[in-house]
N, C-alpha and C positions, 0 to 999 in steps of 0.2 A: 124412234130405239137411241138409247140413252149412249154417248158416246165416252168408253172411257176415258178417264184421266190420263193427261201426260204430265211428266215433270218438266218444272220450269214454266209453267204459263199461270195466268191471272188472267181472269177478265176485267176490262177497262172502260169504266162508264164514258171516258173522252174519246175512246173510239167511233171514228163519224162514222156509222154503219148506212151511209147511203147509197144510192144504185150508180152516182155519178163517183163517187168518191172509189168502192168496192171495183167499177170497171176500168177507172183510171190505172191504180193502181195493179190491175189484173195484166191490163196492157203492156204496162213497163214490165212487169215482170216475166212475160212471155216473149216480148222481146230480148231483154236480157237470156235469157234460157236459148232462144234461138242462134242469138249471135256466140254465145258462147259453143253450144254443139258444133256450128261451123269453125271455129277458130280453134277447138280442141282436137278436132278432127283433120286441120289443113293447117295451122299456124304454133310456131313457138315463141311467141311474142308473149312474154309475160306480163309486160308492164300492160299490156291491154288487157290479159285475160285478167289481170287482176284488177283494175279499174271497172272492169264489168259485175265483177264477182263482189265489189264493195256495194256498188250501185243495188245488185241484186238483194244484196245481206240486208241494206236499210229497207228496198220497201217493200219485201219476204218480212221484216221482220213487223214492220207494222201492219200489213197485212194480215199477220197471225195473231194481233194483239186480241181482238175480240170474234165474237162468232163470226164464222164463214158458214155462206150459202153453198149448197152444193153445184149451183152455175158457176160458181165464183172459184176456182180450181185451176191453175195452170196444167196445159197438157202435158209438158215436158220436164213434171218436177221430178222424175228418178234420176237425170242427167246429175242432182245434187248424189248419187250414189257411188259415182265415176270415181274411178283411182286418181285422175286428173283433178280432179276437183279437192280429194283427200290431198293430196300433193302440193297444191297451189295455196291452199287454204288451212293446211294442218297446225298451224300454230294458235290458230284458235277454232277447233274443232268444232268444239262443246256447242256453238251459235248454230253451226249447221246440221248437227244432231238434233236441235231443237225444230229446226226446223222439219229436217226431215219427219221427224215422229208426228208435227201435227199435220201436216199434208197428208203424208201418209195416213193417218186415224178418218182424215175428213174423206180422202179419195175412199178409202175402204167403207167405212160407215155413212157418209151422207149419200154417196154414188150406188152402194150395192153391186161393186164393178163386177164383170163377168171376168172369169177366168182367162178367156180367149184375147177380150179385148185387152189385159192386162198385159199379157205375151206382148203385142203390138206394139204396146209402150215401151216395153223391156227391151227391146230390138238395138237403139243407139246406146243404152247402158250398154247390152252385149259387144257392141260395134268397139267403145270405146274401150273396156275389158281388155278385147283381143288388141287393141291398138298399144296399151301402154302395161306391158308384164308387170303386175300387181305383185309388191314383196307383203313380207309378213308384217309389217304395220299395219298397213291398207287394210290386208286380212284380220288380223286382230282387233282392227276400228269395226270391223263389219261383225264382230262375235258380240263386242262392247253393244252396239247397236241392235242386237238382236233380242237384248234382253227387254226392250220398250218399245218394240215398234208393234202392229196387229198381225193376225195369225197369217192372213194372205202373205204378208212381207217377208214373214220368219219363215216359210215355205222357199222363196226365192234366195235367202240370203243361204239358207241353208244348202242350197243345190249350187248357189254359186263356191261358197267355201270349200263342199266337199268335191267340187269338179278342178280348183285352184291348188288345194291343200297337197295333195299327189306329189307337186311338182317343189314343196318346202321342204328346209331339213330341220324347221322346227319342230320339237317333241311336245314344246308348252302349246302350238297352236293346235298340233294334233291330238292330242289331249281333251281341250279347250271342244274340240269339235265334236270328237266322242262322246262327251256327256252330253253334249248340245244335240246328237242325234237320237242318243239312248231316251233323253226326256222328250223330246220332242208331241209336243200336243197332240193327241189323234181322237178326233170327234167326226168318224164318217158317217154318213148316213145310209141306211138300207135301202136299196133299190133292187126291181128284179128283171134281171136280163134275160128273161123269156118273153118280155114284150115285142111285138112285134113280128114272132116268130110265125113262115111260112108253114103250116101242118104238112102240105107236100111236099117243100122241101126236108123239112125235121124227119119225118120217115124215109127218104132218098140215105138221107145222111146217117141214120139209124142201121137202116141195112147195110149200108157198107160197112161200118164202123165194126158191127158183128163179124165181117170176113175179114178185117185188120188184125195185124200181131201189135201186142201192145209191146211200151218199152221195157226191157228187160230191168234197163237201170234203175228206171222211176218204180217200178214194181218190187225192186230189193229194197231200195230204202223206206217204199210203204211196209215191207212186211218182215223189218226184222226184228225176230223176236226177243221179247222182252222178259226180264224175270220178275216172278209175283212171290212177295212173300206174306204168307197168313198164319195168324197165331191162332192157336187152339187150343182148349181146356184138355181133350186126350191127344197122344201121339198118334198122327198120321205117317204111315211112312214111314221114311229114315228123317222126323224131326228132331229137332235139336232141342236139348229141354234150356229153359231163362232162369236159372235158379231166384233172381229177384222179385222177377211177376208171378214166380209158383208160390213164395211167401207172402206175398200181397193178396194172393188169391186170384189174380188177374189169367187169364191166357196164357200158358207159359211152354206151348210146344212150339217153335218156328219151323213150318216148314215151306222149301223153297221150290218151287214150280218150274218147271219150263213152259210158255205157250206162246204161239202166234198171235200177234193180235195186230187191226190195221191201225196206222195212223193217217190222221186226219191231213189236206193240205188246203195250205194258202199259198195262192196263186197271186200272186204281187204284179200284176201289169202297169203300174205307173210310169215308169219306167220303160216301157218296153216301146222301142221306134216304129212307128209304122211303119216309116220308109225303110226302116232294117229289114220289116218283114217282108213287106213288099217284092224288096231286092231279091231275096233270097229265093219267093215264091216265081218272078218273074225270069231269074237264071234256071229253075228248073220246069218251066216251062218251055224252053227253049229247047231241052230235050228229050220232049214228050211225057205224055202221062199218060194212064190207065185209062179207057174211053168211057169208064164210067162216070169219071170226071165230069166231064163234056155233058155226058147226060143229065146230070145233078145240073150243071151249071143252066140248060137249057129248060129245067122245068123250074125253075127262077126268075120273076119277069122282073129287067130293067137293073139285070147284076154282070159285074163283070167278073172274068175265073178269077182274078185277086181275091175279090169278094168271096165268092163261094168257098174258096182253098181253105182265105182262115175260118170262115163258120166251122167248116169241115176239122180243122185244126185245135180249135179249141174244144168243139164237141167230144173229139179224139180224146184231148187232155183229161176232161171231168170223165171220161168212161174209164180210166186208169182208179178212181175211186172204189174202194172194195166194201166199206162199210157206209150200207145205208143209213144209219142211225146220224152220221158225220158229216155232211155234203158239203164241198168245197167251198172253202171261202174264195172268190173272186174280188182284189182288192182293186180299184182303177181311179182314175182322174182327179191326181195328185191328193191321194189318199185321203177324198174328200166324200166319196162314193163305194159301197161294197154291195155284195149279194152271197146269198148261202143258195145255190141250184146243182142239179145235178146236169143240166143241158145247156148252155151259154150260148143260145143261137143268134144272140141280139149284138154279133161283135163289135160292132159300130162302137156299142162303149168300152171295150175294153183295149182297142185302138181308134180312138176317137181321132175322125179325118183333121181335124186342127190343131192336131199336137206337132209344136212345133219340134224340129229334130234338133237344134244346138242344146249339147250336154249338159247345158245350165241351167235350163229348164225341167232337169229331171234329177228325182233326188233318188236315193237309194237308202233305204233305213235300215237298221241292223233287224235279221230275220229273229231276234229275242223278242227286238221292242213292238213285233206283231205278235208274236205267238205270248207274248206276256197282255196285250190289249185285249185279244180276242181269248181269252182264257186256255189256250191250247198249248201247253207247254211242250209237248211230244211231236208236235203239228211240222211238217216237211213244207218250209217256205221254199218255192219257186220265183225267183227275180229275172231280172233282162237274161241273164248269160246263161241261165239254166234251160230259160224258156226258147233261146234261139238254137241251142244243143237239140232241145226236144224237136222245135222246127226241120232241122237237118233231119233227124229220123223219120219224120213221118213225110218228110218231103219223097225220101228214099223210099218207102212203104207205098208211094202213088205212083210212081215213076213207071212208064211203059219200058 
């Protein structure tokens, strides 16, 4: 795979591309990063930090001059994104930007990093962000950095900015973030959520949902009457004439009719916290559930009550779709995959087990961005807040 170009770099024939040289530089970089990680969390000795950072900058710059192999990438490079690093080296931040860009491209392209592994790498970064309240200058710097990093890091930067910008009063920062959210590139792959469905469970689930009440608030949002305007050559009912069109020989009588049509649904599960869902279910289980839930649980091998209830909940949501021609869209995995299906029994893809519950890993895009991407301008977009409210309504229906 061809690596996209990053600004500020040129290959150098003078780079000593030997295993010994690369390994030595990598060892020095790793040592510097580990020292910085410890010092940033436990010390305010600016002089010591500055010395290590200068050392790191020198070694990193040398390391990044020429081609870098996938095995030659430091594990803790994300520390370079921390507010502490920005504050300590803000007077020459362009050097760090170039280092971050090059490292990020290598990390994403050469290693084909898995998202679950990336989140583990980011834990240290999130701890550092929590330890020092970021200011507007730092957040604007993340906005600047956003322009030149690969897609996986764009998601992380946006999630961090969305989490932290709410506590800032900067209209300029909020305006920049709004533009970034509305233009965020979506390239999800289609998958099938029915994979791994248990036929026996599916039938039990269908039978239960047939007896359940649907959400009146959601059905109301899906069934709002919409006005349809039609032009005719001959008057129809209470038509209104349009002289300009009549003179040009076009259809000239406007007939306004009112009819009920069902809107499509986009279930945005990317920011739906598995922990929040499980907590609500656990609380409801304490007060007792209908016997039929236990019967369904017993019909599914190697599953706990939480898992079964989550599966039934998502299937209950899917049952609200009233137009067979437009199945619901389920968007999952950091906007990386989506599915069109009526019965999403494979709920592990909707609330992945390895999802971190740190809000800085969860990005909520504007509903209009999702509607535009899937070309469904009238769709009802349900995100985390909506889904948790509907979960409360669902749990009340299955309570004993």
